[in-house]
GUVOMI-920393 format. One record per residue (C-alpha): residue number from 1; z, y negated, x negated. Coordinates in steps of 0.1 Angstrom, whole numbers. Layout:
N
+-----+-------+-------+-------+
! pos !     w !     v !     u !
+-----+-------+-------+-------+
! NUM !     Z !     Y !     X !
...
+-----+-------+-------+-------+
END
This chain:
525
+-----+-------+-------+-------+
! pos !     w !     v !     u !
+-----+-------+-------+-------+
!   1 !   -91 !    39 !  -170 !
!   2 !   -81 !    17 !  -141 !
!   3 !   -58 !   -11 !  -151 !
!   4 !   -26 !   -23 !  -134 !
!   5 !   -26 !   -61 !  -138 !
!   6 !     8 !   -66 !  -123 !
!   7 !    28 !   -37 !  -138 !
!   8 !    64 !   -43 !  -147 !
!   9 !    63 !   -50 !  -185 !
!  10 !    85 !   -27 !  -206 !
!  11 !    93 !   -27 !  -243 !
!  12 !    83 !   -58 !  -262 !
!  13 !   101 !   -91 !  -255 !
!  14 !    81 !  -120 !  -243 !
!  15 !   106 !  -144 !  -258 !
!  16 !   103 !  -138 !  -295 !
!  17 !   137 !  -148 !  -310 !
!  18 !   163 !  -121 !  -307 !
!  19 !   191 !  -133 !  -284 !
!  20 !   217 !  -114 !  -263 !
!  21 !   207 !  -121 !  -227 !
!  22 !   221 !  -114 !  -193 !
!  23 !   201 !  -118 !  -161 !
!  24 !   220 !  -126 !  -128 !
!  25 !   200 !  -123 !   -96 !
!  26 !   215 !  -139 !   -65 !
!  27 !   208 !  -116 !   -35 !
!  28 !   239 !  -119 !   -13 !
!  29 !   225 !  -143 !    13 !
!  30 !   224 !  -133 !    49 !
!  31 !   190 !  -149 !    56 !
!  32 !   198 !  -158 !    92 !
!  33 !   165 !  -175 !    98 !
!  34 !   147 !  -143 !    91 !
!  35 !   163 !  -129 !   123 !
!  36 !   161 !   -94 !   109 !
!  37 !   184 !   -64 !   105 !
!  38 !   169 !   -60 !    70 !
!  39 !   185 !   -81 !    43 !
!  40 !   162 !  -109 !    33 !
!  41 !   156 !   -98 !    -3 !
!  42 !   144 !   -64 !     9 !
!  43 !   115 !   -77 !    29 !
!  44 !    83 !   -63 !    15 !
!  45 !    55 !   -84 !    -1 !
!  46 !    24 !   -67 !   -14 !
!  47 !    40 !   -36 !   -30 !
!  48 !    74 !   -49 !   -39 !
!  49 !   104 !   -63 !   -21 !
!  50 !   113 !  -100 !   -27 !
!  51 !   141 !   -90 !   -51 !
!  52 !   117 !   -65 !   -67 !
!  53 !    93 !   -93 !   -76 !
!  54 !   122 !  -113 !   -91 !
!  55 !   134 !   -84 !  -112 !
!  56 !    98 !   -78 !  -124 !
!  57 !    95 !  -115 !  -134 !
!  58 !   127 !  -112 !  -155 !
!  59 !   117 !   -78 !  -171 !
!  60 !   100 !   -93 !  -202 !
!  61 !   133 !  -109 !  -212 !
!  62 !   145 !   -74 !  -221 !
!  63 !   180 !   -84 !  -210 !
!  64 !   209 !   -65 !  -223 !
!  65 !   223 !   -63 !  -188 !
!  66 !   212 !   -73 !  -153 !
!  67 !   236 !   -81 !  -126 !
!  68 !   226 !   -84 !   -89 !
!  69 !   250 !  -101 !   -66 !
!  70 !   249 !   -84 !   -32 !
!  71 !   265 !   -93 !     1 !
!  72 !   247 !   -91 !    34 !
!  73 !   234 !   -55 !    38 !
!  74 !   250 !   -46 !     5 !
!  75 !   247 !    -9 !     9 !
!  76 !   209 !   -12 !    16 !
!  77 !   204 !   -35 !   -14 !
!  78 !   224 !   -11 !   -36 !
!  79 !   203 !    18 !   -25 !
!  80 !   171 !    -1 !   -32 !
!  81 !   183 !   -11 !   -67 !
!  82 !   190 !    26 !   -74 !
!  83 !   153 !    32 !   -68 !
!  84 !   137 !     2 !   -86 !
!  85 !   163 !    -9 !  -112 !
!  86 !   188 !    19 !  -118 !
!  87 !   201 !     1 !  -149 !
!  88 !   211 !   -30 !  -129 !
!  89 !   247 !   -36 !  -119 !
!  90 !   253 !   -46 !   -82 !
!  91 !   283 !   -68 !   -77 !
!  92 !   297 !   -75 !   -42 !
!  93 !   303 !  -111 !   -30 !
!  94 !   323 !  -102 !     1 !
!  95 !   326 !  -138 !    12 !
!  96 !   297 !  -162 !     9 !
!  97 !   315 !  -190 !   -10 !
!  98 !   285 !  -205 !   -27 !
!  99 !   262 !  -200 !   -56 !
! 100 !   288 !  -210 !   -82 !
! 101 !   312 !  -184 !   -68 !
! 102 !   285 !  -158 !   -69 !
! 103 !   277 !  -164 !  -106 !
! 104 !   314 !  -164 !  -114 !
! 105 !   320 !  -129 !  -100 !
! 106 !   288 !  -117 !  -117 !
! 107 !   301 !  -128 !  -150 !
! 108 !   334 !  -112 !  -143 !
! 109 !   316 !   -79 !  -141 !
! 110 !   303 !   -84 !  -177 !
! 111 !   332 !   -99 !  -195 !
! 112 !   318 !   -92 !  -229 !
! 113 !   285 !  -110 !  -222 !
! 114 !   274 !  -135 !  -249 !
! 115 !   243 !  -156 !  -256 !
! 116 !   221 !  -167 !  -227 !
! 117 !   225 !  -159 !  -190 !
! 118 !   195 !  -164 !  -168 !
! 119 !   203 !  -170 !  -131 !
! 120 !   175 !  -165 !  -105 !
! 121 !   175 !  -167 !   -67 !
! 122 !   165 !  -133 !   -52 !
! 123 !   139 !  -148 !   -29 !
! 124 !   113 !  -164 !   -52 !
! 125 !    86 !  -136 !   -54 !
! 126 !    58 !  -158 !   -68 !
! 127 !    78 !  -165 !  -100 !
! 128 !    57 !  -154 !  -131 !
! 129 !    72 !  -136 !  -161 !
! 130 !    56 !  -163 !  -183 !
! 131 !    75 !  -190 !  -165 !
! 132 !   109 !  -173 !  -169 !
! 133 !   101 !  -167 !  -206 !
! 134 !    91 !  -203 !  -211 !
! 135 !   123 !  -215 !  -195 !
! 136 !   144 !  -193 !  -217 !
! 137 !   125 !  -203 !  -249 !
! 138 !   129 !  -240 !  -241 !
! 139 !   166 !  -235 !  -234 !
! 140 !   173 !  -215 !  -265 !
! 141 !   151 !  -236 !  -287 !
! 142 !   169 !  -268 !  -277 !
! 143 !   203 !  -253 !  -280 !
! 144 !   211 !  -265 !  -245 !
! 145 !   243 !  -256 !  -226 !
! 146 !   223 !  -254 !  -194 !
! 147 !   186 !  -257 !  -184 !
! 148 !   172 !  -259 !  -149 !
! 149 !   137 !  -250 !  -139 !
! 150 !   123 !  -279 !  -119 !
! 151 !    90 !  -285 !  -100 !
! 152 !    71 !  -314 !   -85 !
! 153 !    64 !  -306 !   -49 !
! 154 !    44 !  -324 !   -22 !
! 155 !    72 !  -320 !     4 !
! 156 !   108 !  -316 !   -10 !
! 157 !   124 !  -314 !    25 !
! 158 !   154 !  -290 !    24 !
! 159 !   155 !  -287 !   -14 !
! 160 !   179 !  -298 !   -40 !
! 161 !   167 !  -329 !   -60 !
! 162 !   166 !  -334 !   -98 !
! 163 !   183 !  -368 !  -104 !
! 164 !   175 !  -383 !  -138 !
! 165 !   190 !  -413 !  -156 !
! 166 !   170 !  -443 !  -168 !
! 167 !   161 !  -425 !  -199 !
! 168 !   147 !  -395 !  -180 !
! 169 !   176 !  -372 !  -189 !
! 170 !   191 !  -349 !  -162 !
! 171 !   220 !  -367 !  -145 !
! 172 !   228 !  -343 !  -117 !
! 173 !   213 !  -319 !   -91 !
! 174 !   219 !  -329 !   -56 !
! 175 !   216 !  -308 !   -25 !
! 176 !   196 !  -325 !     3 !
! 177 !   225 !  -325 !    27 !
! 178 !   246 !  -344 !     1 !
! 179 !   218 !  -367 !   -11 !
! 180 !   214 !  -404 !    -5 !
! 181 !   182 !  -418 !    10 !
! 182 !   170 !  -428 !   -24 !
! 183 !   176 !  -394 !   -38 !
! 184 !   158 !  -377 !    -9 !
! 185 !   127 !  -396 !   -18 !
! 186 !   126 !  -377 !   -51 !
! 187 !    99 !  -350 !   -52 !
! 188 !   112 !  -332 !   -83 !
! 189 !   132 !  -303 !   -70 !
! 190 !   155 !  -276 !   -83 !
! 191 !   137 !  -243 !   -83 !
! 192 !   170 !  -223 !   -82 !
! 193 !   163 !  -207 !  -116 !
! 194 !   185 !  -215 !  -146 !
! 195 !   194 !  -206 !  -182 !
! 196 !   229 !  -212 !  -195 !
! 197 !   250 !  -206 !  -226 !
! 198 !   274 !  -180 !  -213 !
! 199 !   306 !  -194 !  -229 !
! 200 !   300 !  -229 !  -217 !
! 201 !   290 !  -217 !  -183 !
! 202 !   323 !  -197 !  -179 !
! 203 !   343 !  -228 !  -187 !
! 204 !   324 !  -250 !  -162 !
! 205 !   326 !  -225 !  -134 !
! 206 !   364 !  -227 !  -135 !
! 207 !   362 !  -264 !  -128 !
! 208 !   339 !  -263 !   -97 !
! 209 !   351 !  -280 !   -65 !
! 210 !   343 !  -273 !   -29 !
! 211 !   343 !  -310 !   -20 !
! 212 !   308 !  -310 !    -4 !
! 213 !   292 !  -307 !    30 !
! 214 !   292 !  -269 !    29 !
! 215 !   327 !  -265 !    15 !
! 216 !   312 !  -241 !   -12 !
! 217 !   311 !  -239 !   -50 !
! 218 !   277 !  -252 !   -60 !
! 219 !   262 !  -238 !   -92 !
! 220 !   243 !  -270 !   -95 !
! 221 !   275 !  -290 !  -100 !
! 222 !   278 !  -272 !  -134 !
! 223 !   251 !  -295 !  -148 !
! 224 !   271 !  -327 !  -139 !
! 225 !   303 !  -312 !  -154 !
! 226 !   286 !  -302 !  -186 !
! 227 !   268 !  -335 !  -189 !
! 228 !   300 !  -355 !  -184 !
! 229 !   316 !  -334 !  -211 !
! 230 !   289 !  -344 !  -235 !
! 231 !   272 !  -310 !  -235 !
! 232 !   234 !  -310 !  -237 !
! 233 !   217 !  -302 !  -204 !
! 234 !   179 !  -300 !  -199 !
! 235 !   151 !  -297 !  -174 !
! 236 !   121 !  -274 !  -178 !
! 237 !    92 !  -282 !  -154 !
! 238 !    72 !  -253 !  -140 !
! 239 !    34 !  -257 !  -144 !
! 240 !    28 !  -246 !  -108 !
! 241 !    53 !  -255 !   -81 !
! 242 !    40 !  -226 !   -60 !
! 243 !    59 !  -202 !   -82 !
! 244 !    92 !  -217 !   -71 !
! 245 !    87 !  -213 !   -34 !
! 246 !   115 !  -195 !   -17 !
! 247 !   116 !  -175 !    16 !
! 248 !   138 !  -185 !    45 !
! 249 !   120 !  -173 !    76 !
! 250 !    90 !  -152 !    87 !
! 251 !    66 !  -182 !    85 !
! 252 !    74 !  -188 !    49 !
! 253 !    71 !  -150 !    42 !
! 254 !    36 !  -151 !    56 !
! 255 !    28 !  -181 !    35 !
! 256 !    41 !  -163 !     4 !
! 257 !    21 !  -132 !    13 !
! 258 !   -12 !  -152 !    15 !
! 259 !    -5 !  -171 !   -17 !
! 260 !     3 !  -138 !   -36 !
! 261 !   -28 !  -122 !   -21 !
! 262 !   -50 !  -150 !   -34 !
! 263 !   -34 !  -148 !   -69 !
! 264 !   -38 !  -110 !   -70 !
! 265 !   -74 !  -111 !   -57 !
! 266 !   -84 !  -138 !   -82 !
! 267 !   -70 !  -119 !  -111 !
! 268 !   -89 !   -87 !  -101 !
! 269 !  -122 !  -106 !   -96 !
! 270 !  -118 !  -121 !  -131 !
! 271 !  -115 !   -86 !  -146 !
! 272 !  -148 !   -75 !  -131 !
! 273 !  -139 !   -62 !   -97 !
! 274 !  -160 !   -73 !   -67 !
! 275 !  -141 !   -84 !   -36 !
! 276 !  -167 !   -91 !    -9 !
! 277 !  -143 !  -110 !    14 !
! 278 !  -111 !  -119 !    -5 !
! 279 !   -95 !  -135 !    26 !
! 280 !   -94 !  -101 !    44 !
! 281 !   -86 !   -80 !    13 !
! 282 !   -49 !   -72 !     6 !
! 283 !   -41 !   -55 !   -27 !
! 284 !    -5 !   -46 !   -37 !
! 285 !     6 !   -56 !   -71 !
! 286 !    12 !   -20 !   -79 !
! 287 !   -25 !   -10 !   -75 !
! 288 !   -49 !    -3 !  -103 !
! 289 !   -86 !   -11 !  -103 !
! 290 !  -115 !    -5 !  -127 !
! 291 !  -142 !   -29 !  -135 !
! 292 !  -173 !   -27 !  -112 !
! 293 !  -152 !   -13 !   -83 !
! 294 !  -163 !   -29 !   -50 !
! 295 !  -139 !   -37 !   -22 !
! 296 !  -154 !   -47 !    11 !
! 297 !  -138 !   -67 !    39 !
! 298 !  -107 !   -58 !    60 !
! 299 !   -94 !   -35 !    33 !
! 300 !   -58 !   -28 !    23 !
! 301 !   -50 !   -11 !   -11 !
! 302 !   -13 !    -2 !   -12 !
! 303 !    13 !    15 !   -33 !
! 304 !     0 !    34 !   -63 !
! 305 !   -36 !    34 !   -53 !
! 306 !   -62 !    36 !   -80 !
! 307 !   -99 !    28 !   -76 !
! 308 !  -123 !    39 !  -103 !
! 309 !  -154 !    21 !  -118 !
! 310 !  -184 !    19 !   -94 !
! 311 !  -164 !    31 !   -64 !
! 312 !  -170 !    14 !   -31 !
! 313 !  -141 !    10 !    -7 !
! 314 !  -145 !    -6 !    27 !
! 315 !  -150 !   -22 !    50 !
! 316 !  -121 !   -14 !    72 !
! 317 !  -102 !     9 !    49 !
! 318 !   -65 !    14 !    42 !
! 319 !   -55 !    34 !    11 !
! 320 !   -19 !    42 !     3 !
! 321 !   -10 !    59 !   -29 !
! 322 !   -46 !    73 !   -31 !
! 323 !   -68 !    78 !   -61 !
! 324 !  -105 !    71 !   -57 !
! 325 !  -127 !    84 !   -85 !
! 326 !  -157 !    66 !  -102 !
! 327 !  -187 !    62 !   -79 !
! 328 !  -169 !    75 !   -48 !
! 329 !  -173 !    58 !   -14 !
! 330 !  -147 !    53 !    13 !
! 331 !  -159 !    38 !    46 !
! 332 !  -137 !    28 !    76 !
! 333 !  -111 !    54 !    68 !
! 334 !   -73 !    58 !    62 !
! 335 !   -59 !    78 !    33 !
! 336 !   -23 !    84 !    22 !
! 337 !   -14 !   103 !    -9 !
! 338 !   -49 !   116 !   -13 !
! 339 !   -74 !   121 !   -42 !
! 340 !  -111 !   114 !   -38 !
! 341 !  -131 !   128 !   -67 !
! 342 !  -160 !   112 !   -86 !
! 343 !  -190 !   106 !   -64 !
! 344 !  -173 !   120 !   -33 !
! 345 !  -177 !   103 !     1 !
! 346 !  -152 !    97 !    29 !
! 347 !  -159 !    84 !    64 !
! 348 !  -165 !    66 !    85 !
! 349 !  -134 !    72 !   105 !
! 350 !  -118 !    99 !    84 !
! 351 !   -81 !   105 !    79 !
! 352 !   -69 !   119 !    46 !
! 353 !   -32 !   129 !    47 !
! 354 !    -9 !   137 !    17 !
! 355 !   -23 !   162 !    -8 !
! 356 !   -59 !   160 !     5 !
! 357 !   -80 !   165 !   -26 !
! 358 !  -117 !   161 !   -27 !
! 359 !  -136 !   173 !   -58 !
! 360 !  -167 !   157 !   -73 !
! 361 !  -194 !   149 !   -47 !
! 362 !  -175 !   165 !   -18 !
! 363 !  -180 !   150 !    16 !
! 364 !  -155 !   143 !    44 !
! 365 !  -173 !   126 !    72 !
! 366 !  -168 !   111 !   107 !
! 367 !  -137 !   119 !   126 !
! 368 !  -124 !   145 !   101 !
! 369 !   -87 !   149 !    92 !
! 370 !   -77 !   166 !    60 !
! 371 !   -42 !   175 !    50 !
! 372 !   -28 !   194 !    20 !
! 373 !   -62 !   209 !    13 !
! 374 !   -88 !   211 !   -15 !
! 375 !  -124 !   204 !    -7 !
! 376 !  -145 !   218 !   -35 !
! 377 !  -173 !   201 !   -55 !
! 378 !  -203 !   194 !   -33 !
! 379 !  -186 !   209 !    -3 !
! 380 !  -192 !   193 !    31 !
! 381 !  -170 !   187 !    62 !
! 382 !  -194 !   163 !    79 !
! 383 !  -177 !   156 !   113 !
! 384 !  -152 !   163 !   141 !
! 385 !  -130 !   187 !   122 !
! 386 !   -94 !   193 !   112 !
! 387 !   -87 !   208 !    78 !
! 388 !   -51 !   217 !    72 !
! 389 !   -35 !   238 !    44 !
! 390 !   -69 !   250 !    32 !
! 391 !   -90 !   256 !     1 !
! 392 !  -127 !   251 !     6 !
! 393 !  -149 !   263 !   -22 !
! 394 !  -177 !   244 !   -40 !
! 395 !  -209 !   238 !   -19 !
! 396 !  -194 !   253 !    13 !
! 397 !  -205 !   238 !    46 !
! 398 !  -181 !   234 !    75 !
! 399 !  -199 !   228 !   108 !
! 400 !  -189 !   202 !   134 !
! 401 !  -157 !   208 !   155 !
! 402 !  -143 !   234 !   131 !
! 403 !  -105 !   237 !   132 !
! 404 !   -84 !   252 !   105 !
! 405 !   -56 !   266 !   126 !
! 406 !   -27 !   264 !   102 !
! 407 !     5 !   264 !   123 !
! 408 !    20 !   293 !   143 !
! 409 !    48 !   272 !   158 !
! 410 !    72 !   281 !   130 !
! 411 !    54 !   282 !    97 !
! 412 !    23 !   268 !    81 !
! 413 !    -3 !   292 !    67 !
! 414 !   -33 !   287 !    44 !
! 415 !   -70 !   293 !    49 !
! 416 !   -95 !   299 !    21 !
! 417 !  -133 !   294 !    24 !
! 418 !  -152 !   307 !    -5 !
! 419 !  -180 !   291 !   -26 !
! 420 !  -212 !   283 !    -7 !
! 421 !  -198 !   298 !    25 !
! 422 !  -213 !   286 !    58 !
! 423 !  -191 !   280 !    88 !
! 424 !  -208 !   274 !   122 !
! 425 !  -199 !   247 !   147 !
! 426 !  -170 !   250 !   170 !
! 427 !  -152 !   276 !   150 !
! 428 !  -115 !   282 !   147 !
! 429 !  -102 !   297 !   114 !
! 430 !   -68 !   311 !   123 !
! 431 !   -46 !   312 !    92 !
! 432 !   -38 !   331 !    72 !
! 433 !   -74 !   341 !    68 !
! 434 !  -102 !   341 !    41 !
! 435 !  -139 !   336 !    44 !
! 436 !  -155 !   350 !    13 !
! 437 !  -179 !   334 !   -11 !
! 438 !  -214 !   332 !     5 !
! 439 !  -202 !   344 !    39 !
! 440 !  -214 !   330 !    72 !
! 441 !  -194 !   325 !   104 !
! 442 !  -212 !   323 !   137 !
! 443 !  -208 !   292 !   158 !
! 444 !  -181 !   294 !   184 !
! 445 !  -161 !   321 !   167 !
! 446 !  -124 !   324 !   164 !
! 447 !  -118 !   341 !   131 !
! 448 !   -85 !   360 !   128 !
! 449 !   -95 !   385 !   101 !
! 450 !  -110 !   380 !    66 !
! 451 !  -148 !   378 !    64 !
! 452 !  -160 !   396 !    32 !
! 453 !  -182 !   378 !     7 !
! 454 !  -218 !   377 !    20 !
! 455 !  -209 !   390 !    55 !
! 456 !  -214 !   374 !    89 !
! 457 !  -183 !   369 !   109 !
! 458 !  -189 !   368 !   147 !
! 459 !  -163 !   369 !   175 !
! 460 !  -183 !   355 !   204 !
! 461 !  -183 !   373 !   238 !
! 462 !  -218 !   380 !   252 !
! 463 !  -232 !   353 !   274 !
! 464 !  -235 !   360 !   311 !
! 465 !  -255 !   339 !   336 !
! 466 !  -247 !   342 !   373 !
! 467 !  -279 !   334 !   393 !
! 468 !  -275 !   312 !   424 !
! 469 !  -239 !   302 !   416 !
! 470 !  -245 !   265 !   420 !
! 471 !  -263 !   268 !   454 !
! 472 !  -234 !   289 !   467 !
! 473 !  -204 !   271 !   452 !
! 474 !  -217 !   235 !   449 !
! 475 !  -241 !   232 !   478 !
! 476 !  -251 !   196 !   486 !
! 477 !  -243 !   182 !   451 !
! 478 !  -267 !   165 !   428 !
! 479 !  -266 !   196 !   406 !
! 480 !  -276 !   218 !   435 !
! 481 !  -305 !   195 !   444 !
! 482 !  -317 !   193 !   408 !
! 483 !  -315 !   231 !   405 !
! 484 !  -335 !   236 !   437 !
! 485 !  -362 !   212 !   424 !
! 486 !  -364 !   230 !   391 !
! 487 !  -366 !   264 !   408 !
! 488 !  -394 !   252 !   431 !
! 489 !  -413 !   238 !   401 !
! 490 !  -410 !   272 !   384 !
! 491 !  -422 !   290 !   415 !
! 492 !  -452 !   267 !   419 !
! 493 !  -460 !   271 !   382 !
! 494 !  -457 !   309 !   385 !
! 495 !  -480 !   310 !   415 !
! 496 !  -506 !   288 !   398 !
! 497 !  -505 !   310 !   368 !
! 498 !  -511 !   342 !   388 !
! 499 !  -542 !   327 !   405 !
! 500 !  -556 !   316 !   371 !
! 501 !  -553 !   351 !   356 !
! 502 !  -571 !   370 !   383 !
! 503 !  -602 !   387 !   370 !
! 504 !  -592 !   384 !   334 !
! 505 !  -588 !   414 !   311 !
! 506 !  -553 !   425 !   305 !
! 507 !  -547 !   435 !   269 !
! 508 !  -509 !   438 !   270 !
! 509 !  -481 !   415 !   258 !
! 510 !  -463 !   416 !   225 !
! 511 !  -425 !   420 !   228 !
! 512 !  -408 !   388 !   216 !
! 513 !  -386 !   392 !   186 !
! 514 !  -353 !   373 !   186 !
! 515 !  -329 !   369 !   157 !
! 516 !  -294 !   383 !   160 !
! 517 !  -266 !   359 !   169 !
! 518 !  -255 !   341 !   138 !
! 519 !  -245 !   308 !   122 !
! 520 !  -277 !   299 !   106 !
! 521 !  -289 !   275 !   133 !
! 522 !  -256 !   265 !   147 !
! 523 !  -239 !   245 !   119 !
! 524 !  -244 !   209 !   109 !
! 525 !  -247 !   190 !    77 !
+-----+-------+-------+-------+
END
């Protein structure tokens, strides 16, 4: 069964010792530099929003309660939380008065909270659950009043610095705008992720000042307050600084997307999935893949997509919430909410819309669109067709340019094509209609009535040829000239044949036998 490497963990706690815990996610910021009507924390990143990634990273803590501080776009963020984290409590920060103020109103919403509170910025989507768990374990193991997650970064510009004393202990956390030149040279930065003892945090929050460059209550000032009061404060350093990267504009969002893509792709390749060109392969964290699946270049796998063992997807494929069975192939196609059965083939240039379901070894070929339809085992829709609201039986063959006419302008209707039926090219099946098992439909037909099993359905008008029409209506054209040459050649050949036959015995001509009009030689595979 296909695995989901990045599923949100549920149930067992990653941090083993039982503690009461509260998670606070700071998601109230406006994100001006994003220049977007969408709140920053709701921007998507490989299958989750930024805040969705943060909540997933905190999930293994099995917190007793989760509080999300909302502000800019509060209604949108609340609606999103209802979908992804219905147990979370949104708390409004009407005025953006700083991170300290945000945490204070979050704790006001849970007055009975005890134990550990974990505070995480809502825009750090690369944060791993293991890192959050390690931070909390270190904090609780040391009995600290406060612990900050830090990271060594190559360029600390714009980030708060971790200032240590001569003994290497945390002295204070300084925002860059308030830092001295010496402090700005420090490359150890505050990742914006913290663990606190709730009781001691509440006490310190009441003592915060707004005497700083921004005139805000800084949560980071809590560390200096606690330290000066003799409370133990600690630093836990992240193993990989990339996890702590935040998102402030579209350029940083693109960087985060590439970094997460590389992390996801590496993880899948290490489980036995072949990615032929990882740099052009984008896989959401919500996707599930089986070992020995092959993903070719320029491919996007999104949403709840599942790809089975031995399946080949790509190049140039987008799959959204689509299941691809073992051994199936999907080439240069787009699918949304579809199912591709074991050994089935799709494409190139096919479009599978929601509820398109292909059974084992079915084929949907070039320039075929399928919507809300079942294509039976071994059935073929090879090219240039639209299949909407239909059931196609096993081993049926649908000729090129066949249209399942499903909409009368008001309602949708279904068409059924039976097992091993054979539909000729350029046919319209006008629903509601049924073509029985083993029936044939002649090419060029418009079928409005049921075709019984084993019957031939034909609705073509007799062909009529009007001799001399081009010479009369299109005189002087290239067509008229070509026709005249062909007619002259026919006349010359006829005259030559007449001379050659003089003197020969005439024994009579057999009347040619022609088959009746049908579909047998007018469909394609």
